[in-house]
C-alpha positions in Angstrom: 50.9 111.3 117.9 50.8 108.2 115.7 53.8 105.9 115.6 54.6 106.6 112.0 54.5 110.4 112.6 57.0 109.9 115.5 59.3 107.8 113.3 59.2 110.4 110.5 60.1 113.1 113.0 63.0 111.0 114.2 64.3 110.4 110.6 63.9 114.1 109.7 66.4 115.1 112.5 69.4 113.7 110.6 70.0 115.0 107.0 72.4 112.1 106.3 69.6 109.6 106.1 68.9 108.5 102.6 65.2 107.4 102.0 64.2 106.5 98.4 60.9 105.9 96.7 59.1 102.6 96.3 60.2 100.6 93.2 58.1 98.4 91.0 60.5 95.5 91.3 60.6 95.6 95.1 59.8 92.4 97.1 56.3 91.7 98.3 56.0 91.3 102.0 53.4 90.3 104.5 53.5 89.7 108.3 51.0 87.0 109.4 51.9 86.5 113.1 54.5 86.9 115.8 55.5 83.9 117.7 58.0 84.3 120.5 59.2 80.7 120.1 59.2 80.2 116.3 59.7 83.8 115.3 57.7 86.0 112.9 55.6 84.2 110.3 56.2 86.3 107.1 55.6 86.0 103.4 58.4 87.3 101.1 57.9 87.0 97.4 55.3 84.3 97.8 57.6 82.3 100.1 56.3 81.8 103.7 59.0 81.5 106.3 59.5 81.8 110.1 62.0 84.5 110.8 63.4 84.4 114.4 65.7 87.4 114.7 68.8 86.5 116.6 72.0 88.4 117.2 75.0 86.9 115.4 77.3 86.2 118.3 80.3 85.6 116.0 80.3 89.4 115.3 81.2 91.8 118.1 82.2 95.5 117.6 85.3 96.6 119.4 84.1 99.1 122.0 87.6 100.5 122.3 88.0 101.4 118.6 86.4 103.8 116.2 84.7 101.6 113.6 82.4 102.1 110.7 79.8 99.3 110.8 77.5 98.5 107.9 74.4 96.5 109.0 72.3 95.1 106.2 68.6 94.9 107.2 66.3 97.2 109.2 63.6 94.6 110.0 65.6 93.0 112.9 65.3 96.0 115.2 66.4 94.0 118.2 69.7 93.1 116.5 70.4 96.7 115.6 69.7 97.9 119.1 72.2 95.3 120.4 74.8 96.5 117.9 74.4 100.1 119.0 74.8 99.1 122.7 77.9 97.1 122.1 79.8 99.5 119.8 82.0 102.5 120.8 80.2 105.8 121.1 82.7 107.2 118.5 81.9 104.5 116.0 79.3 104.9 113.3 76.5 102.5 112.3 75.1 102.7 108.8 72.0 100.6 108.3 71.3 99.4 104.7 67.8 98.4 103.9 67.4 97.5 100.1 63.7 96.7 100.4 61.2 99.5 100.7 58.6 96.9 101.8 60.7 96.1 104.9 61.4 99.8 105.5 57.7 100.7 105.2 56.7 97.9 107.7 59.2 99.1 110.3 58.2 102.7 109.8 54.6 101.8 110.6 55.1 99.1 113.2 58.4 99.6 115.1 59.6 102.4 117.3 62.7 104.0 115.7 64.2 106.0 118.6 67.4 104.0 118.3 68.1 105.8 115.0 68.0 109.3 116.6 71.7 109.1 117.5 73.9 111.2 115.2 76.2 108.3 114.6 73.4 106.0 113.3 72.6 106.6 109.6 69.9 104.9 107.5 70.0 104.1 103.8 66.6 102.8 102.6 66.6 102.6 98.8 67.3 100.4 95.9 71.0 99.3 95.9 71.5 101.0 92.5 71.5 104.3 94.5 73.9 103.2 97.1 77.2 104.3 95.3 75.8 107.9 95.4 75.0 107.6 99.1 78.4 106.2 99.8 80.1 108.9 97.8 78.3 111.5 100.0 79.2 109.6 103.2 82.9 109.2 102.4 83.1 112.9 101.5 82.6 113.6 105.2 84.9 112.7 108.2 83.9 109.1 107.6 86.8 109.0 105.1 88.9 108.5 108.2 87.0 105.3 109.0 87.8 103.5 105.7 90.3 101.2 107.2 88.0 100.2 110.1 85.0 98.9 108.2 83.0 96.0 109.5 79.9 94.3 108.2 76.9 92.8 110.1 74.1 90.9 108.3 70.8 90.7 110.1 68.9 87.4 110.2 66.8 87.7 107.1 69.7 88.8 104.8 72.2 86.3 106.1 69.8 83.4 105.9 67.6 84.2 102.9 69.2 86.9 100.7 73.0 86.4 100.6 73.1 87.9 97.1 72.1 91.3 98.5 74.8 91.0 101.2 77.4 90.2 98.5 76.3 93.2 96.4 76.4 95.6 99.3 79.9 94.5 100.3 81.1 94.8 96.7 79.7 98.3 96.3 81.2 99.5 99.6 84.6 98.2 98.8 84.5 99.6 95.3 83.5 103.1 96.4 86.1 102.9 99.3 88.7 102.0 96.7 87.7 105.0 94.6 87.8 107.4 97.5 91.2 106.1 98.6 92.5 106.6 95.1 91.0 110.1 95.0 92.8 111.2 98.2 95.8 108.9 97.9 98.4 110.8 96.0 101.8 110.5 97.7 103.4 113.5 99.2 106.1 113.4 96.5 103.5 113.3 93.8 101.6 116.2 95.3 104.8 118.3 95.6 105.7 117.6 92.0 102.2 118.9 91.0 102.8 122.0 93.1 106.2 122.7 91.5 104.8 122.3 88.0 101.8 124.5 88.9 104.2 127.3 89.9 106.4 126.8 86.8 103.4 127.1 84.6 101.7 130.1 86.3 103.3 132.3 83.7 101.2 130.5 81.0 97.9 131.8 82.5 98.4 135.1 80.6 98.2 133.1 77.4 95.1 131.2 78.4 91.5 132.0 77.7 89.6 133.1 80.8 87.7 130.0 81.7 84.9 132.0 83.5 84.0 133.5 80.1 83.6 130.0 78.6 80.8 129.1 81.0 77.8 127.9 79.0 79.4 129.1 75.7 77.8 126.1 73.9 74.8 125.7 76.1 72.4 122.9 75.0 74.6 122.0 72.1 75.8 118.4 71.8 79.4 117.6 72.7 81.2 114.4 71.8 83.8 113.4 74.4 86.2 111.0 72.6 88.3 108.6 74.7 90.6 105.9 73.4 89.0 102.7 74.5 89.0 99.6 72.3 85.4 100.0 71.2 86.3 103.2 69.4 87.5 101.0 66.5 83.9 100.1 65.6 82.5 103.6 65.3 85.3 106.1 64.8 84.3 106.6 61.2 80.9 107.9 62.4 82.7 110.8 64.0 83.4 112.6 60.7 79.7 113.5 60.4 79.8 115.4 63.7 82.4 118.0 62.5 80.6 121.4 62.7 77.6 119.8 64.2 78.8 119.2 67.7 81.7 120.2 70.0 84.4 117.5 69.7 86.5 117.1 72.8 89.3 114.5 72.6 91.7 113.0 75.1 95.4 113.3 74.1 95.7 109.6 73.6 93.4 109.6 70.6 94.0 113.1 69.2 96.7 112.2 66.7 94.7 109.3 65.2 91.6 111.5 64.9 93.6 114.1 63.0 95.0 111.5 60.7 91.5 110.2 60.0 90.4 113.7 59.0 88.5 114.2 62.3 90.0 117.4 63.7 88.8 117.8 67.3 88.0 121.3 68.6 89.8 120.6 71.9 92.6 118.2 73.0 92.7 117.5 76.8 95.7 116.5 78.9 96.1 116.0 82.7 99.1 113.8 83.4 102.1 115.6 84.9 104.9 113.2 83.7 107.2 113.6 80.7 105.7 110.5 79.0 102.5 112.4 78.2 104.6 115.1 76.5 106.8 112.6 74.6 103.9 110.4 73.5 101.4 113.0 72.4 103.1 116.4 71.8 106.8 116.1 71.1 107.4 116.5 67.3 103.7 116.7 66.6 101.9 119.6 65.0 98.2 119.8 65.5 96.0 121.9 63.2 95.8 125.6 64.2 92.1 125.4 65.0 92.7 122.8 67.8 92.8 124.3 71.3 94.6 122.6 74.2 92.8 122.2 77.5 95.0 121.3 80.4 95.5 122.3 84.1 98.6 124.0 85.3 100.2 120.8 86.6 101.0 119.2 83.2 104.5 118.8 82.0 105.8 122.4 81.2 107.0 121.6 77.7 103.4 120.8 76.6 102.4 124.5 77.1 105.7 125.8 75.7 105.5 123.8 72.4 101.8 123.8 71.7 101.2 126.4 68.9 97.5 126.8 69.1 95.2 128.4 71.6 95.4 127.3 75.2 92.8 127.0 78.0 94.0 126.4 81.6 91.1 125.6 83.9 91.4 125.7 87.7 90.6 122.4 89.3 87.3 122.4 91.1 87.1 121.6 94.9 90.8 120.8 95.3 92.7 122.5 98.1 95.8 123.6 96.2 93.7 125.2 93.5 91.5 127.0 96.1 94.8 128.4 97.5 96.0 129.3 93.9 92.7 131.2 93.2 93.3 133.3 96.3 96.9 134.0 95.2 95.9 134.9 91.6 92.8 136.9 92.7 90.6 134.7 90.5 87.1 135.5 91.8 85.0 134.3 88.9 83.9 130.8 87.9 87.2 129.6 86.5 86.9 126.0 87.9 85.8 122.8 86.2 85.4 119.2 87.4 88.7 117.5 86.5 88.6 114.2 88.3 91.2 111.5 87.9 91.8 111.0 84.2 92.2 112.8 80.9 88.7 111.7 80.0 87.4 113.3 83.1 88.9 116.7 82.3 87.3 116.4 78.8 84.0 115.6 80.3 84.2 118.4 82.9 85.2 120.9 80.2 82.2 119.9 78.1 80.0 120.3 81.2 81.4 123.8 81.8 80.6 124.8 78.3 77.0 124.0 79.0 76.9 121.2 76.3 73.9 118.9 76.3 73.8 116.1 75.7 77.3 115.1 76.5 78.1 112.0 74.4 80.7 109.5 75.5 82.6 107.6 72.8 85.5 105.2 73.3 84.9 105.3 77.1 85.2 101.5 77.6 86.7 101.5 81.1 87.3 97.9 80.5 89.5 95.5 78.5 88.5 94.7 74.9 88.4 91.1 73.5 91.5 90.2 75.5 93.6 91.5 78.4 96.1 92.9 75.8 93.5 95.1 74.3 93.4 98.3 76.4 93.1 101.0 73.8 91.9 101.7 70.3 94.3 100.7 67.5 96.7 103.2 65.8 97.7 104.9 69.0 101.0 105.0 70.8 100.0 101.9 72.8 100.3 99.7 69.7 104.1 100.2 70.0 104.2 100.6 73.8 101.4 98.4 75.3 100.4 98.6 79.0 102.8 96.5 81.2 101.9 92.9 82.0 101.7 93.9 85.7 98.8 96.2 85.0 97.0 93.7 82.8 97.2 90.9 85.5 95.2 92.9 88.1 91.7 92.4 86.7 88.3 92.5 88.3 84.8 92.3 86.8 82.0 94.8 86.4 78.7 95.0 84.5 79.1 95.4 80.8 77.5 97.9 78.4 75.8 95.1 76.5 74.9 93.0 79.6 76.9 90.3 81.5 80.3 91.1 83.1 83.4 92.5 81.5 87.0 92.5 82.7 88.3 95.8 84.1 90.6 97.1 86.8 90.2 98.9 90.1 91.6 102.0 88.5 89.0 102.0 85.7 86.3 101.2 88.2 87.4 104.4 90.1 87.2 106.3 86.8 83.7 105.0 86.2 82.6 105.9 89.8 83.7 109.5 89.1 81.5 109.7 86.0 78.5 108.2 87.8 78.9 110.6 90.7 79.3 113.6 88.5 76.3 112.7 86.3 74.0 111.9 89.2 75.0 114.8 91.4 74.6 117.4 88.6 71.7 115.7 86.8 73.5 115.9 83.5 72.1 114.6 80.2 74.7 112.0 79.2 74.6 109.5 76.4 77.0 106.5 76.4 77.6 105.8 72.7 80.8 103.7 73.4 78.9 100.6 72.2 81.0 98.4 74.4 83.1 98.2 77.6 81.6 98.8 81.1 78.1 100.0 81.9 78.1 103.6 83.1 75.1 104.1 85.4 72.9 107.2 85.0 73.6 107.4 81.2 71.3 106.5 78.3 72.7 104.2 75.7 72.6 104.9 72.0 74.7 104.1 69.0 76.7 107.0 67.6 74.6 106.8 64.4 71.4 107.2 66.5 73.0 110.2 68.3 73.7 111.9 65.0 70.2 111.3 63.6 68.5 112.6 66.7 70.7 115.6 67.6 72.8 116.6 64.5 70.6 116.2 61.5 70.5 118.5 58.5 68.5 121.3 60.3 70.9 121.5 63.3 73.0 124.6 64.0 76.4 124.8 62.3 79.3 125.3 64.8 82.6 127.1 64.3 84.2 126.6 67.6 87.6 128.3 66.9 85.7 131.4 65.6 83.6 131.5 68.8 86.8 131.3 70.9 88.2 134.4 69.3 85.7 136.5 71.2 86.9 135.2 74.6 89.4 137.3 76.5 92.5 135.9 78.2 93.0 135.9 82.0 93.9 139.2 83.5 97.0 138.4 85.5 98.7 141.0 87.8 102.2 139.7 88.4 103.0 142.2 91.1 99.8 141.3 93.0 100.7 137.6 92.8 104.2 138.2 94.1 102.9 140.2 97.1 100.5 137.4 97.9 103.2 134.8 97.7 105.5 136.9 100.0 102.8 137.0 102.6 102.3 133.2 102.4 106.1 132.6 102.5 106.3 134.4 105.9 103.3 132.4 107.1 104.8 129.1 106.1 108.2 129.9 107.8 106.3 130.7 111.1 104.5 127.3 110.9 107.9 125.6 110.2 109.4 127.0 113.4 106.4 125.8 115.5 106.6 122.3 114.0 110.3 122.1 114.7 109.7 123.0 118.3 107.0 120.3 118.7 109.1 117.7 117.0 111.8 118.3 119.6 109.2 117.9 122.4 108.0 114.6 120.9 111.4 113.2 120.4 112.4 114.1 124.0 109.2 112.6 125.4 109.9 109.3 127.2 106.9 107.1 128.1 107.8 104.3 130.5 105.4 101.5 131.2 105.9 102.1 135.0 104.6 105.7 134.8 101.7 106.7 137.0 98.3 107.8 135.7 99.2 111.4 136.4 102.5 111.1 134.5 100.6 109.5 131.6 98.2 112.5 131.6 101.2 114.9 131.4 102.5 113.0 128.4 99.1 113.2 126.8 99.1 117.0 127.2 102.3 117.2 125.2 100.9 115.0 122.5 97.7 117.1 122.3 99.8 120.1 121.3 100.2 118.5 117.9 96.5 118.7 117.5 96.7 122.5 117.6 99.4 122.6 115.0 97.4 120.1 112.9 94.5 122.5 112.9 96.8 125.3 111.7 98.1 123.2 108.9 94.7 122.1 107.8 93.4 125.7 107.8 95.7 126.5 104.8 94.4 125.1 101.5 97.9 124.4 100.0 99.2 122.6 103.1 96.0 120.7 103.5 96.2 119.4 99.9 99.8 118.4 100.0 99.5 116.7 103.4 96.1 115.0 102.8 97.7 111.6 102.0 99.8 111.4 105.1 97.0 113.0 107.1 94.5 110.3 106.2 97.1 107.5 106.6 98.0 108.9 110.1 94.4 109.0 111.2 93.8 105.5 109.9 96.8 104.3 112.1 95.5 106.3 115.1 92.1 104.7 114.7 93.8 101.3 115.1 94.8 102.2 118.6 92.3 101.2 121.3 90.9 104.2 123.1 92.2 103.9 126.7 95.1 105.5 128.5 98.2 103.4 128.7 101.9 103.8 128.1 101.7 101.5 125.1 98.9 103.4 123.4 100.6 106.8 124.1 103.9 105.4 122.6 102.1 104.3 119.5 100.4 107.8 119.3 103.8 109.5 119.7 105.4 107.5 116.9 102.6 108.4 114.5 102.8 112.0 115.5 106.6 112.1 114.9 106.2 110.7 111.5 103.4 113.2 110.6 105.4 116.2 111.9 108.6 115.1 110.1 106.6 114.8 106.8 104.9 118.1 107.4 108.3 119.8 107.8 109.5 118.2 104.6 106.5 119.5 102.8 106.9 123.0 104.2 110.6 123.0 103.3 109.9 122.1 99.7 107.0 124.6 99.4 109.2 127.4 100.9 112.0 126.6 98.4 109.6 126.7 95.5 108.0 130.0 96.6 111.5 131.6 97.1 112.5 130.5 93.6 109.3 131.8 92.2 109.8 135.2 93.8 113.3 135.5 92.3 111.8 135.2 88.7 111.5 138.7 87.1 
């Protein structure tokens, strides 16, 4: 078998590898000779250099820790082999090769058996695709390695292409920040969301059945209107889209749109706090043809005081809502992608409707002309601007019109969500913001161009509110819900008793430095009982969701402990476990109380 065939077989064994296609702008590469003293004589982009691959001795993995090591460069095979030999068997090595020319050379000329280990993953593609690869990686158990990331730069990249190294590090840190934000809600925040979910369950009977909305406006244009500063320049263009496209607006801009005579078909909310209610709904009366789209967790008065139609989608791929669907016996496609922000729920709803193209307007995800300009004018933020603390924490990203624009880590996380959603689902999305941050995987057009291409005189006339009248509400069986909740209540009380018993065992466990190896092993057996309880907690969608922040934090702390048996390491493990079990008991107690109160409601 030829070497390249063997290498292809090796690469095909691991589905986590990401191999792209050759790009026109890739570097040119030629190998002229191999000299054991001087190194390889190579030509890269018409520059001839001697490349003597040598391991960077200033970098050494910690063989006693679980680490996630990113190595930039596949060409230096000897360096990569040395990395693998020196790292822990429980660590992961991700090899990043931005040049298809280098990848193709190694594929044909080097033996790649060192990549056959399951903890070695290869990315060989243009760096523009790396955020999507990282999103996939950090959606696995590698999320637990985020606090133990290390970087290794092979000889060519550290000596001749530092820019690629900088870009790789920046992208990894950006996606890691986004994933940390995604999973990082505090326990208190998660419990508040659960309480409001249960308070609002009664409103489901009033909501249109989201499963019946699937593809309701298939292949019709939808305009998703956010409140970024750039909206000031093209908001007048939106009037022409009335009746020509589905208009989905975030709550921040809804009042201004109505005052401008641009009545949106849908207003979207996501924030659970009272401020959203007081800013955008209290003492406001939206036209009757406007429909509210919001998940169950929003502030209860929003549902109670909104006079028009209501749509309550279930959040897609979130543990608490998986649990809720089981409790409510919702078996159809009632879920949408909601993400992190109000603009995300507007986008996810347009996607669920089957709209195409989805057109982004006012989606700056960046500051305007100054750090004080965070939103379009004539919104609540004219009177109540973003605090100076938020404004001060700026970073930079690529701009819609080229160059860099000032943004924040939070807005970058929002942008990453859009890019992942668009890329993963291969959506037709036009960014007609005409300013702000560049959103990858979208095409850019002015709002006027969008109208001319998709909403001209011959386009279909839409009456969204009329179409909604033919959609049924959710069919909700209150007795069935209560029986399901009673069963869960008994299950949670049983878990509570087990946790209390393990907490006593952990608190009574004394680990002396003078203990023998056999005594340390006995202590380890007691600590391992928490692992069994941990598995039981994680098997329940509701508990998994409400404990995910403390779970991830606990695992990050455990990964900081070196992996060898000692009294000191066991003591550190014990303290982390005690904190985790105490927090789990707190969460269980709150959930039990909420369910008991819910069952008392007639």
